[in-house]
C-alpha positions in Angstrom: 189.4 78.5 41.0 191.5 75.8 42.7 193.4 78.4 44.8 190.2 80.0 45.9 188.6 76.7 46.9 191.7 75.7 48.8 191.8 79.0 50.7 188.1 78.6 51.6 188.7 75.0 52.7 191.6 76.1 54.9 189.5 78.8 56.6 186.2 76.9 57.2 186.0 74.4 60.0 183.5 71.8 58.9 182.6 70.8 62.4 181.7 74.5 63.2 179.8 74.8 59.9 177.7 71.6 60.4 177.3 72.3 64.1 175.2 75.3 63.3 172.4 72.9 62.3 173.3 69.6 63.9 174.0 69.1 67.6 177.5 67.4 67.6 179.4 65.7 70.3 183.0 64.8 70.2 183.7 61.0 69.9 187.4 60.5 69.8 188.8 62.2 66.7 185.4 62.9 65.1 182.1 64.4 66.0 178.8 62.5 66.1 175.2 63.6 65.8 171.8 62.8 64.4 171.8 62.8 60.6 169.9 65.8 59.2 169.2 63.9 55.9 166.9 61.2 57.3 165.0 60.5 60.4 167.9 59.4 62.5 167.1 57.9 65.9 170.6 56.9 66.9 173.5 59.1 66.1 174.9 57.7 62.8 176.3 61.0 61.4 180.0 61.7 61.8 182.0 64.8 61.0 185.8 64.8 60.7 187.5 68.2 61.1 190.7 66.4 60.1 189.6 65.4 56.7 187.0 68.1 56.2 184.2 65.6 55.5 181.0 64.3 56.9 179.2 60.9 56.5 176.1 59.2 57.6 176.7 55.6 58.2 173.0 54.8 57.9 171.7 56.7 54.8 175.1 57.1 53.1 175.0 61.0 52.7 178.5 62.2 52.5 180.6 65.2 51.3 182.7 68.2 52.3 181.9 71.9 53.1 180.8 72.6 49.6 178.5 69.6 49.4 177.0 70.5 52.7 176.0 74.0 51.6 174.8 72.7 48.2 172.5 70.1 49.8 171.3 72.1 52.8 170.6 75.3 50.9 169.7 73.8 47.6 172.2 75.8 45.6 174.7 75.0 42.8 178.5 74.7 43.5 179.2 78.3 42.4 176.7 79.7 44.9 178.0 77.4 47.6 181.5 78.7 46.9 180.3 82.3 47.1 178.4 81.7 50.4 181.4 80.0 52.0 183.9 82.5 50.6 181.9 85.3 52.2 181.9 83.5 55.6 185.7 82.9 55.2 186.5 86.4 54.1 187.9 85.2 50.8 187.6 87.5 47.8 186.6 85.6 44.7 187.5 86.5 41.2 184.6 87.7 39.1 182.8 84.6 37.7 179.3 86.0 36.9 177.8 88.7 34.9 177.3 90.8 38.1 180.6 92.3 39.3 181.3 92.0 43.0 181.1 95.8 43.3 177.6 95.9 41.8 176.4 93.1 44.2 177.9 94.9 47.1 176.2 98.1 46.1 172.9 96.3 45.8 173.2 94.9 49.2 174.2 98.3 50.6 171.1 99.9 49.0 168.9 97.3 50.6 170.5 97.9 54.0 170.1 101.6 53.7 166.4 101.3 52.7 165.9 99.1 55.8 167.5 101.8 58.0 165.2 104.4 56.4 162.0 102.4 57.0 163.0 101.6 60.6 163.7 105.2 61.3 160.4 106.3 59.8 158.4 104.0 62.0 159.7 105.8 65.1 158.5 109.1 63.5 155.0 108.1 62.6 152.3 108.1 65.3 149.8 106.6 62.9 152.1 103.6 62.2 152.8 103.1 65.8 149.1 103.2 66.7 148.4 100.6 64.0 151.2 98.3 65.4 149.7 98.7 68.9 146.3 97.7 67.6 147.8 94.6 65.9 149.5 93.5 69.1 153.0 94.3 67.8 155.0 95.4 70.8 158.5 96.8 70.7 160.1 93.4 71.0 158.2 92.1 67.9 159.0 95.3 66.0 162.7 95.0 66.8 162.9 91.2 66.3 161.3 91.3 62.9 162.9 94.7 61.9 159.5 96.1 61.0 159.5 99.6 59.5 157.2 102.1 57.8 157.2 103.7 54.4 155.8 107.2 54.7 152.9 108.2 52.5 155.1 110.6 50.5 155.9 110.0 46.8 159.7 110.4 46.8 160.9 110.1 50.4 163.0 106.9 50.0 164.1 107.9 46.5 165.4 111.3 47.8 167.1 109.6 50.7 168.9 107.0 48.6 170.1 109.6 46.1 171.5 111.7 48.9 173.4 108.6 50.2 175.0 108.2 46.8 173.0 105.2 45.4 172.1 104.8 41.8 168.3 105.1 41.5 168.4 103.1 38.3 169.9 100.2 40.3 167.4 100.8 43.1 164.6 100.4 40.6 166.0 97.0 39.8 165.7 96.2 43.5 162.0 97.2 43.6 162.7 100.1 45.9 161.7 102.9 43.5 160.0 103.2 40.1 160.2 105.7 37.3 157.5 107.9 35.8 157.0 108.8 32.2 159.1 112.0 32.7 162.1 110.1 34.0 161.6 111.0 37.6 161.8 108.4 40.4 159.2 107.7 43.1 158.8 105.2 45.9 157.4 101.7 45.4 156.2 101.5 49.0 154.1 104.4 50.3 152.0 104.6 53.5 152.7 101.0 54.4 154.0 98.9 57.2 157.3 97.4 55.9 158.3 93.8 56.5 162.0 93.0 55.6 162.3 89.6 53.9 165.5 87.6 54.6 166.4 84.3 52.9 167.3 81.2 54.9 170.8 82.4 55.3 169.6 85.7 56.9 170.5 87.9 53.9 168.2 90.8 53.2 166.7 90.2 49.8 163.3 92.0 49.5 160.5 93.9 51.3 156.8 93.5 51.8 154.4 96.3 52.6 151.0 96.2 54.2 148.6 99.1 53.9 147.5 100.6 57.2 143.9 99.9 57.8 141.7 99.4 54.7 143.0 99.9 51.2 143.8 98.2 48.0 146.0 96.4 47.3 146.4 95.2 50.9 149.9 94.0 50.3 152.7 95.0 47.9 155.6 92.6 47.7 159.0 92.9 45.9 159.0 91.3 42.5 161.9 89.1 41.5 165.2 91.1 41.6 168.9 90.4 41.2 168.8 89.4 44.9 165.4 87.8 45.2 163.4 84.9 43.7 160.0 84.9 45.4 159.4 81.2 44.5 162.5 80.2 46.5 162.2 82.3 49.7 159.9 81.6 52.7 159.3 84.4 55.1 160.6 83.5 58.6 162.8 80.7 57.4 165.9 82.3 58.8 164.3 82.5 62.3 162.6 79.1 62.1 165.8 77.2 61.0 166.9 76.1 64.5 163.5 74.6 65.5 163.1 73.1 62.1 166.4 71.2 62.5 165.4 70.1 66.0 161.8 69.0 65.4 161.8 68.4 61.6 158.4 70.0 61.4 157.3 73.3 59.8 154.1 75.2 60.2 153.0 76.9 56.9 150.8 80.0 57.2 149.7 82.7 54.7 151.3 86.0 55.6 153.7 88.1 57.5 151.5 88.9 60.5 150.5 85.2 60.8 154.1 84.2 60.9 154.9 86.8 63.6 151.8 85.8 65.6 152.8 82.1 65.6 156.3 82.9 66.8 154.9 85.2 69.5 152.6 82.2 70.5 155.6 79.9 70.8 155.2 78.3 67.4 158.7 79.3 66.2 158.7 76.9 63.3 156.2 79.0 61.4 156.9 80.5 57.9 155.0 81.6 54.8 155.3 82.0 51.1 155.3 85.5 49.8 153.2 87.2 47.2 152.8 83.9 45.4 151.3 80.5 45.9 153.4 77.7 47.4 155.7 76.5 44.7 157.7 73.3 44.0 160.9 75.2 44.9 159.3 76.1 48.3 158.5 72.4 48.9 162.1 71.4 48.0 163.4 74.1 50.4 161.2 72.7 53.2 162.3 69.1 52.4 165.9 70.1 53.2 164.9 71.2 56.7 162.0 69.0 57.8 160.0 65.9 57.1 156.6 67.2 58.1 154.5 70.3 57.4 151.4 71.5 59.2 149.3 73.8 57.0 147.6 76.5 59.0 145.7 78.6 56.5 142.6 80.7 56.8 139.3 78.9 57.1 137.6 80.7 54.2 137.1 79.3 50.8 140.3 80.8 49.4 142.3 79.4 52.3 140.8 75.9 51.9 141.6 75.9 48.1 145.1 77.1 48.9 145.5 74.3 51.5 144.4 71.6 49.0 146.9 72.8 46.5 149.7 73.0 49.1 148.9 69.4 50.2 149.5 68.2 46.6 152.8 70.1 46.2 154.2 69.1 49.5 153.1 65.4 49.2 154.9 65.3 45.8 158.1 65.9 47.7 157.3 63.0 50.1 156.7 65.4 53.0 154.2 64.3 55.7 151.4 66.8 55.6 148.6 67.7 58.0 146.1 70.5 57.9 145.0 72.5 60.9 141.5 73.9 61.0 141.2 77.5 62.2 137.9 78.6 63.9 135.6 80.2 61.3 136.7 83.8 60.6 140.1 83.4 62.3 143.7 83.4 61.2 146.7 82.9 63.5 147.0 86.6 64.1 143.3 87.2 65.1 143.2 83.9 67.1 146.3 85.0 69.1 144.8 88.4 69.9 141.3 87.1 70.5 142.1 84.0 72.7 145.8 83.8 73.3 148.9 81.7 72.6 147.4 78.4 73.8 144.8 78.5 71.1 147.3 78.9 68.4 149.4 76.0 69.8 146.2 73.8 70.1 145.3 74.6 66.5 148.7 73.4 65.3 148.7 70.3 67.4 145.2 69.3 66.2 146.2 69.1 62.5 144.2 66.6 60.5 145.5 64.3 57.8 144.8 65.5 54.3 142.1 62.9 53.9 140.4 63.9 57.2 140.6 67.5 56.2 139.1 66.9 52.8 136.2 65.0 54.3 135.7 67.7 56.9 135.8 70.5 54.3 133.3 68.5 52.1 130.9 68.1 55.0 131.1 71.9 55.6 130.4 72.7 52.0 127.8 70.1 51.0 125.1 68.0 52.7 125.1 64.2 52.5 121.5 64.6 51.3 122.8 66.2 48.1 123.6 63.8 45.2 126.8 65.7 44.3 128.2 65.1 47.8 128.7 61.3 47.3 130.3 61.8 43.9 132.9 64.1 45.5 133.2 61.8 48.5 134.0 58.7 46.4 136.6 60.7 44.4 138.2 61.9 47.6 138.2 58.4 49.2 139.8 56.9 46.1 142.9 59.1 46.8 143.4 57.6 50.3 147.2 57.0 50.7 146.6 53.9 52.9 144.0 51.2 53.4 143.8 52.2 57.1 143.0 55.8 56.2 140.4 54.6 53.7 138.7 52.3 56.2 138.6 55.1 58.8 136.8 57.5 56.5 134.4 54.9 55.1 133.4 54.1 58.7 132.9 57.8 59.3 130.7 58.4 56.3 128.8 55.1 56.2 126.1 56.2 58.6 125.2 59.1 56.3 125.0 56.9 53.1 121.5 57.3 51.6 119.2 54.3 51.2 121.1 51.9 53.5 120.4 51.9 57.2 122.7 49.0 57.9 126.2 50.4 58.5 128.0 47.3 57.3 126.0 47.3 54.0 126.7 51.1 53.6 130.5 50.5 54.1 130.5 47.7 51.5 128.6 49.9 49.1 131.1 52.7 49.5 134.0 50.3 49.1 132.6 49.0 45.8 132.2 52.6 44.5 135.8 53.4 45.5 137.1 50.2 44.0 135.7 51.3 40.6 138.0 54.3 40.7 141.0 52.4 42.1 141.7 49.4 39.8 144.8 48.5 41.9 142.6 47.8 45.0 142.3 44.0 45.4 139.1 42.4 46.3 140.3 41.6 49.8 140.5 45.3 50.4 144.3 45.6 50.5 146.1 47.9 48.1 148.5 46.1 45.7 151.8 46.8 47.4 153.6 45.9 44.2 152.5 49.3 42.8 154.3 51.2 45.5 157.5 52.9 44.5 160.7 51.5 46.0 163.9 53.3 46.4 166.9 51.8 44.6 169.5 50.3 46.9 172.7 52.2 47.0 175.7 50.5 45.3 178.0 48.7 47.7 180.9 50.7 48.8 184.4 49.5 47.8 186.1 47.3 50.4 189.7 47.2 51.6 191.6 44.4 53.2 192.5 44.8 56.8 196.2 45.4 56.2 195.4 47.9 53.4 193.3 49.9 55.8 196.3 50.2 58.1 198.6 51.5 55.4 196.1 54.0 54.0 195.1 55.1 57.5 198.8 55.7 58.2 199.0 57.9 55.0 196.4 60.2 56.6 198.4 60.7 59.8 201.1 63.4 59.7 203.6 61.4 61.7 203.4 58.4 59.4 202.5 60.1 56.1 206.0 60.6 54.5 206.9 56.9 54.9 203.4 55.5 54.3 203.3 57.5 51.0 206.1 55.3 49.7 203.9 52.2 50.2 200.5 53.8 49.4 201.6 54.6 45.8 203.1 51.1 45.2 200.3 49.6 43.2 201.5 45.9 43.2 201.5 45.9 47.0 197.7 45.8 47.3 195.4 42.9 46.9 191.9 44.2 46.5 190.6 46.2 43.5 189.7 49.1 45.8 193.2 49.1 47.3 194.8 49.0 43.8 192.6 51.9 42.6 193.3 54.0 45.6 197.0 53.4 45.3 196.9 54.6 41.7 194.8 57.7 42.7 197.4 58.6 45.4 200.3 58.1 42.9 198.5 60.3 40.4 197.7 63.1 42.9 201.1 63.1 44.6 203.7 61.6 42.3 206.8 63.4 43.6 206.2 63.7 47.4 203.7 63.1 50.2 201.2 65.9 50.7 201.7 68.3 53.5 199.4 70.1 55.8 196.0 69.1 57.2 194.2 66.3 55.3 191.2 68.6 54.7 193.4 70.8 52.5 194.6 68.1 50.1 192.1 65.3 50.2 190.1 66.8 47.4 192.9 66.0 45.0 192.1 62.3 45.3 189.9 61.4 42.4 187.2 60.2 41.9 184.8 61.0 44.7 184.3 57.3 45.5 187.9 56.8 46.4 188.2 60.2 48.2 185.3 59.1 50.4 186.9 55.6 50.9 190.1 57.3 52.2 188.1 59.7 54.3 186.1 56.9 55.9 189.2 55.6 57.6 189.1 58.5 60.0 185.3 58.9 60.1 184.9 55.3 61.1 185.1 55.2 64.9 186.3 51.6 64.6 189.6 52.6 63.0 192.6 51.3 64.9 195.1 53.4 66.7 198.3 53.4 64.7 201.9 52.6 65.8 205.2 52.0 64.0 205.0 48.3 64.8 201.3 47.9 63.7 202.1 49.6 60.4 205.2 47.5 59.8 203.3 44.3 60.4 200.6 45.4 57.9 203.2 46.2 55.2 204.9 42.8 55.8 201.5 41.0 55.5 200.8 42.8 52.2 204.2 41.9 50.9 203.6 38.3 51.7 200.2 38.3 50.1 201.7 40.0 47.1 204.5 37.4 47.0 201.9 34.6 47.1 200.0 36.2 44.3 203.2 36.4 42.2 204.0 32.8 42.9 200.5 31.7 41.7 201.0 33.8 38.5 204.4 32.3 37.9 203.2 28.8 38.4 200.3 29.4 36.0 202.7 30.7 33.4 205.6 28.3 34.1 206.6 25.6 31.5 208.6 22.4 31.4 209.5 20.9 34.8 208.3 23.8 36.9 211.9 24.8 37.6 211.1 28.5 37.4 208.3 28.0 40.0 210.6 26.0 42.3 213.2 28.8 42.1 210.7 31.4 43.2 209.4 29.2 46.0 212.8 28.7 47.4 213.5 32.4 47.1 210.3 33.2 49.1 211.2 30.7 51.8 214.6 32.4 52.3 213.2 36.0 52.3 209.4 36.3 52.3 209.3 39.8 51.1 211.9 39.7 48.4 209.4 39.4 45.6 207.4 42.5 46.5 209.7 45.0 48.4 210.8 48.0 46.3 214.4 48.9 46.8 213.6 52.6 47.6 211.6 51.4 50.6 214.4 49.6 52.4 214.6 50.6 56.1 211.5 52.8 56.0 209.7 50.8 58.7 
């Protein structure tokens, strides 16, 4: 595994990898940009191609190419290694129950099915007429790779068999199914086909919509060896760039809604597929954005789905707003009926979950109905802030039955809400002590100034062979961090200094805390420029500090008339570094 990881490290440029998602600008020996892990206003994110590592100096996120893929794509190390190895052209040894040859065959079968569907669309006048009626021009058809499954029982099965694919394996991919007699038939028939790609752009599934009326309206791939529907969002691969730039996603209900939003200029739109929004979907969104606008249908089913989505997204600390569609519309119909500006306006006019809840309640019930106020108070009790609570109480107070005075009505509502919110103080302010607080990160280990110079020299090829002699001399260092880092270097490279780019050997420094400490010396833009004279002075200063430390230890342990201490003191006065300088280092600087 180590050889494979090293080969991947050597072939992947971390600046190029990170630069696909973060706009980086060179700043000396490193690159800088806005941190993708928090709402960064001033560039505090640095990437070093030299060490193969990144770090945010504000939120503390740090790592290498593997960490980057794991955190940005929410995968375990093994999957991150596979993703990067594929990019680097490195062949991995088999480390799963699915041999590489099987995985490649599965991907090839999916690609062939897509080619078949795309070709069939050009041959079907019925499918093309349907697309024209839905406003899908050739640009949309090509951009979204839309195809057509002919209304023939075995068309795809026969095609795949002729191409040499195992129909048994194709069944596992939800391309074909098997009847009682053992024959194979197509899963998708007489349907417009939407290829589903994951956030990396890999083809993993298909969705099919019946042309015109029919049941079921949609058929979507079930979970397969390539696809987990609870972890894939349709359109994510096309929305990634804008998500990274704006940190906002627009969540809609289906394929045509996603396509309509993108055609209307809302290119951060995406949708869950064949399943309700899941916790995994929310975690995926959290990696790419901090805010989600829910743009679901305005019918009862859409409203219920929106309310559920609000809870799931809020649990991941995403800011959520809900956009109200005109009655009877979805993004697709709104685009075709009014135009792109209407879709953009709907997204921009998103309401807070509380505002949306009150609006939906007013549409469903009348304030004259007793059950209205029971639901209203329950809803108000869930207000995330006192400001939001006050705003909605002021809105509803004029409708409160039995009280014409607005102030009295507001006070009455607050009393009802307070009964359901025991942590609301009598002065109307929520008890801030109940709010969760994030634990402070532990302080990073600190090095003395002279230690920084020596370890920084160890990272530079022209100084490394000589600096290595000092870097692994434990007694030379004065801080706990310096001593530990020296021991780590001596353990990792006991016989000779490492060779090659730092990015290819830095991972041998253990643990991660010390690896990052060493890496920070190049990521930190304040790091000094090195020279032979500067390094020599730093080593001399450390020797003197080490000598002083030895003198103190000797004095504390000395007996009688302190003759032993006086001897060491005179020795130090004659040659300051005599107590600390290893013989093998003579003449190195």
